[in-house]
C-alpha positions as CSV (number, residue, x, y, z in Angstrom):
1,M,-19.8,-12.1,43.3
2,F,-21.9,-15.1,42.1
3,T,-19.8,-17.4,39.9
4,N,-22.3,-20.2,39.9
5,P,-25.2,-19.4,37.5
6,L,-27.7,-21.5,39.5
7,L,-26.8,-19.5,42.7
8,R,-27.1,-16.2,40.8
9,E,-30.6,-17.2,39.4
10,I,-31.8,-18.3,42.8
11,A,-30.6,-15.1,44.4
12,L,-32.3,-13.0,41.7
13,I,-35.6,-14.9,42.1
14,L,-35.5,-14.5,45.9
15,A,-34.9,-10.8,45.5
16,L,-37.8,-10.4,43.0
17,K,-40.1,-12.3,45.4
18,L,-39.1,-10.1,48.3
19,L,-39.7,-7.0,46.2
20,L,-43.1,-8.4,45.1
21,L,-44.1,-9.2,48.7
22,W,-43.1,-5.8,49.9
23,G,-45.1,-4.2,47.1
24,L,-48.2,-6.1,48.0
25,W,-47.8,-5.2,51.6
26,W,-47.3,-1.6,50.8
27,A,-50.3,-1.5,48.5
28,F,-52.8,-3.4,50.7
29,V,-51.7,-3.8,54.3
30,R,-49.7,-0.7,55.2
31,E,-52.7,1.4,56.3
32,A,-54.5,-1.4,58.2
33,R,-54.7,-0.9,61.9
34,V,-56.2,-3.3,64.5
35,E,-57.5,-2.0,67.8
36,A,-57.0,-4.5,70.6
37,D,-58.8,-4.3,74.0
38,P,-56.3,-5.5,76.6
39,A,-59.0,-7.2,78.7
40,R,-60.3,-9.1,75.7
41,V,-56.8,-10.2,74.6
42,E,-56.1,-11.4,78.2
43,T,-59.3,-13.5,78.2
44,L,-58.5,-15.0,74.8
45,L,-54.9,-15.8,75.7
46,L,-55.3,-17.0,79.3
47,G,-58.9,-18.2,79.2
48,A,-61.9,-17.2,81.3
49,P,-61.5,-17.2,85.0
50,S,-62.5,-20.4,86.6
51,Q,-65.9,-20.4,88.2
52,A,-65.3,-23.6,90.3
53,E,-65.3,-23.2,94.1
54,P,-62.0,-23.9,95.9
55,R,-61.7,-27.2,97.7
56,P,-61.5,-27.0,101.5
């Protein structure tokens, strides 16, 4: 499949890195859960409502 030794080495290293990242995620992050309050998320993303009075 890989006739070029450099290409084969790069593919092997990338596969090992992906396997390592997956292992780290599985060991430390898999069980983590974050509760998000929709109103708080809306305020953080859209900003607080303006308190200025409308112009006539």
